[in-house]
C-alpha positions in Angstrom: 110.5 115.4 61.0 108.0 116.2 58.3 105.8 119.3 58.3 102.3 120.1 57.1 100.3 123.2 56.7 97.9 124.1 59.5 95.0 125.2 57.3 94.4 128.8 56.8 96.7 129.8 59.8 99.5 129.5 57.3 101.7 127.8 59.9 103.9 125.0 58.6 104.0 122.7 61.6 105.6 119.4 62.6 103.2 116.5 61.7 104.0 114.9 65.1 103.8 117.6 67.7 103.3 117.7 71.5 100.3 117.7 73.6 100.8 118.8 77.3 97.9 117.4 79.2 100.1 115.2 81.3 103.5 116.9 80.6 105.5 117.2 83.8 104.0 114.0 85.3 101.5 111.3 84.7 97.8 112.2 85.0 96.9 112.8 88.6 100.5 113.2 89.8 102.0 116.4 91.1 103.3 118.7 88.4 107.1 118.5 87.9 108.2 121.7 86.3 111.7 120.5 85.6 110.5 117.4 83.9 108.0 119.4 81.9 110.7 121.6 80.6 112.9 118.6 79.7 110.1 117.1 77.7 109.3 120.3 75.8 113.0 121.0 75.1 113.4 117.4 73.9 110.5 117.8 71.5 111.8 121.0 70.1 115.3 119.5 69.7 113.7 116.8 67.6 112.0 119.2 65.2 108.7 119.8 66.9 107.5 123.3 66.4 103.9 123.1 67.6 102.8 122.6 71.2 99.3 122.3 72.5 98.4 123.3 76.0 95.4 124.6 78.0 94.8 126.9 80.9 93.3 124.0 83.0 96.3 121.7 82.5 97.8 121.6 86.1 95.9 124.9 86.7 98.1 127.0 84.4 101.4 125.4 85.3 101.6 123.7 81.9 101.1 127.0 80.1 103.8 128.6 82.3 106.3 125.8 81.5 105.6 126.1 77.8 106.1 129.8 78.0 109.4 129.5 79.9 110.8 127.1 77.4 109.8 128.9 74.2 111.3 132.2 75.5 114.7 130.5 75.7 114.6 129.0 72.2 115.7 130.6 69.0 113.4 128.3 66.9 109.9 129.5 65.9 107.6 127.4 68.0 103.9 127.8 67.6 101.8 127.5 70.7 98.1 126.6 70.9 96.2 127.0 74.2 92.6 126.6 75.1 90.0 128.3 77.3 86.5 127.7 78.7 86.9 124.5 80.8 87.4 126.6 83.9 83.7 127.6 83.7 81.9 125.9 86.6 79.3 124.6 86.2 80.5 123.9 82.7 77.3 125.0 80.9 76.5 127.2 77.9 75.2 130.0 80.1 78.7 130.3 81.7 80.2 131.2 78.3 80.2 135.0 77.9 82.5 137.3 75.9 83.7 138.9 79.1 84.7 135.6 80.7 86.5 134.4 77.6 88.4 137.6 77.2 89.6 137.3 80.8 90.8 133.7 80.1 92.8 135.0 77.1 94.4 137.7 79.3 95.3 135.0 81.9 96.9 132.8 79.3 99.0 135.7 77.9 100.2 136.3 81.5 100.9 132.6 82.1 103.1 132.3 79.0 104.4 135.9 79.2 103.7 136.5 75.5 102.0 139.4 73.8 99.9 137.4 71.3 98.6 133.8 71.3 99.3 132.0 68.1 96.1 129.9 68.5 93.4 130.1 71.1 90.9 127.3 71.1 87.5 126.9 72.8 88.0 123.9 75.0 85.3 121.4 74.3 82.4 123.7 75.2 78.8 122.4 75.5 77.2 121.8 72.1 74.9 124.8 72.6 77.9 127.2 72.5 78.5 126.3 68.9 75.1 127.8 68.0 75.9 131.2 69.7 77.6 133.6 67.2 78.4 136.2 69.8 80.9 133.8 71.4 82.8 133.5 68.2 82.6 137.2 67.4 84.5 138.1 70.6 87.6 136.5 69.2 87.5 138.8 66.2 87.8 141.7 68.7 90.7 140.0 70.4 92.4 139.5 67.1 91.9 143.2 66.3 93.5 144.0 69.6 96.6 141.9 68.7 96.0 139.5 71.6 95.4 136.4 69.4 96.4 135.5 65.9 94.0 132.6 65.2 90.8 131.0 66.7 90.2 127.2 66.8 88.0 124.8 68.6 88.5 121.6 70.5 85.4 119.3 70.2 83.9 116.1 71.4 81.5 115.5 68.6 81.6 115.5 64.8 78.4 117.6 64.9 80.2 120.3 66.8 83.2 120.3 64.4 80.9 120.7 61.4 79.0 123.6 63.1 82.2 125.3 64.2 83.7 125.5 60.7 80.7 127.4 59.5 82.2 130.4 61.3 84.7 132.1 59.0 87.1 133.0 61.8 87.6 129.4 62.9 90.9 128.2 61.5 91.5 124.8 63.2 89.6 121.9 64.8 91.1 119.6 67.4 89.2 116.3 67.5 89.7 112.8 68.8 90.8 110.6 65.9 92.6 107.3 66.3 92.4 103.6 65.5 89.5 103.5 67.9 87.7 106.6 66.6 87.1 106.6 62.9 84.0 108.7 62.4 85.7 112.1 61.8 87.2 110.8 58.5 83.8 110.0 57.0 82.4 113.5 56.5 84.2 116.0 58.6 87.6 115.6 57.0 86.3 116.4 53.5 84.2 119.4 54.8 87.3 120.7 56.6 89.4 120.4 53.5 86.9 122.4 51.5 87.3 125.3 54.0 91.1 124.9 54.5 90.7 124.0 58.1 93.7 122.7 60.1 93.0 119.4 61.9 94.7 118.5 65.1 94.3 114.8 66.0 94.0 114.5 69.8 93.9 111.5 72.1 95.8 109.6 69.4 96.7 106.7 71.6 93.3 106.4 73.3 94.7 107.3 76.7 97.5 104.8 76.4 95.4 101.8 75.3 97.0 102.0 71.8 100.4 101.8 73.3 99.9 98.1 73.4 101.5 98.0 76.9 98.4 97.7 79.1 96.9 94.6 80.6 93.8 93.9 82.6 96.0 93.9 85.7 97.1 97.5 85.3 96.1 100.0 88.1 95.8 103.8 87.9 96.3 106.4 90.6 93.1 107.9 92.1 93.8 111.2 90.4 94.2 109.6 87.0 91.2 110.1 84.7 91.6 106.5 83.6 90.6 105.6 87.1 87.8 108.0 87.8 86.2 108.8 84.4 85.6 105.4 82.8 81.9 106.2 82.5 82.1 110.0 82.2 81.8 110.7 85.9 83.9 113.9 85.6 83.8 114.9 82.0 82.9 113.3 78.6 83.7 109.6 78.7 85.0 109.8 75.2 88.1 111.5 76.6 89.1 108.3 78.5 90.2 105.4 76.3 88.2 107.2 73.5 85.1 105.9 75.2 85.9 102.3 74.5 85.3 99.7 77.3 88.7 98.9 78.7 88.5 95.1 78.4 87.0 95.4 74.9 89.9 97.8 74.0 92.4 95.2 75.2 90.9 92.6 72.9 91.1 95.0 70.0 94.7 95.9 70.8 95.7 92.2 70.7 94.1 91.9 67.2 96.0 95.1 66.1 99.3 93.7 67.3 98.8 90.7 64.9 98.7 93.0 61.9 102.3 94.2 62.5 105.7 92.6 62.9 106.3 91.1 66.4 108.8 93.8 67.4 106.7 96.7 66.2 105.9 99.6 68.5 102.1 99.8 68.4 102.1 103.4 69.7 104.2 104.5 66.7 102.0 102.5 64.3 98.9 104.1 65.8 100.4 107.6 65.2 101.5 106.6 61.7 98.0 105.4 60.9 96.6 108.9 61.8 99.2 110.5 59.5 97.9 108.4 56.6 95.1 110.9 56.3 96.3 113.9 54.4 93.6 116.1 55.9 95.3 115.8 59.3 97.7 118.7 60.0 99.3 117.1 62.9 98.9 114.5 65.7 99.5 115.7 69.3 100.5 112.8 71.5 101.3 113.6 75.1 104.3 112.5 77.1 105.3 112.2 80.7 108.9 111.2 79.9 111.5 112.2 77.4 111.8 108.7 75.9 108.1 108.8 75.1 108.7 112.0 73.1 111.6 110.4 71.2 109.5 107.3 70.4 106.5 109.3 69.2 108.5 111.4 66.9 109.7 108.4 64.9 106.2 108.0 63.5 107.0 110.9 61.1 109.5 108.6 59.3 107.7 105.3 59.8 106.8 103.4 56.6 103.3 104.2 55.2 100.6 101.6 55.8 99.8 99.2 52.9 96.2 99.0 51.6 96.0 95.6 53.3 97.1 97.0 56.6 94.6 99.8 56.4 91.9 97.3 55.7 92.9 95.1 58.6 92.8 98.1 61.0 89.3 98.9 59.7 88.3 95.2 60.2 89.4 95.4 63.9 87.5 98.6 64.4 84.3 97.2 62.8 84.5 94.0 64.9 85.2 95.5 68.3 84.6 99.2 68.4 82.1 100.5 65.8 78.9 99.2 67.2 79.3 100.6 70.8 81.2 103.8 70.0 80.8 105.1 66.4 77.7 107.1 66.6 78.2 108.6 70.1 80.7 111.2 69.0 
């Protein structure tokens, strides 16, 4: 495992880390605490020292599983969690300093820790990024010793650029993958100027970039890939990175042609993200231990050649850019 600096947090973190949206079961399945703990332990055994979770993942059960595991480990494991998505309706007016402070208190209880390494606003409405009082409350929480760092998880590049204007924002979590290129055009360079850590989320476009899907695949009713294709429940960019499923399959078939026949496309997709030095780490999820082990190999995968990078761009430009690029 290789490690990179997470911006001005000063944390030296595993460049392939672990996201826990579906840890302990596939999306929509009942949470399996034992499976979750196996996955998290497997990741740490392999050198992962950064785990991303959220209070809404399985209604706090993900946070609790992460907390249980890290309390049993001797290694220093950095944990990032998120808050805000519980606000219902999820509108700017629902965001208040009092509400957010309560969410931080709940996360501390869930994980049974005294201080959160990194708390992130969880894809709030765009208007929230223009409300300084929301960001100021986290300075108070830091002074109280309840958080060490503030970050944001965003949907849009616009939101990322606005967030890093606040001096207390240390990290930005943003969708960046072979089907979502826009962040590297302007945001990456601006983040680098401010020493902002970048967490690349949804790196496999909800599994599309695993290369293992076909048009015949079915998803359970509780799986967002079944019910959120057009943004029925939340931003459609979270599901398949906003790419039409059939179009995505065509693009995946083209991507496969770039690499040797036996190549694991998921590993290649993670390695592509790591080709960008501005990225601090990529946070693929996992619902099984073998997925963790496969994802981690991306850290030691050969770098892409210039020709391979160009071919990936060509596939993006042909299939993805026109319908997707300017939406997020």
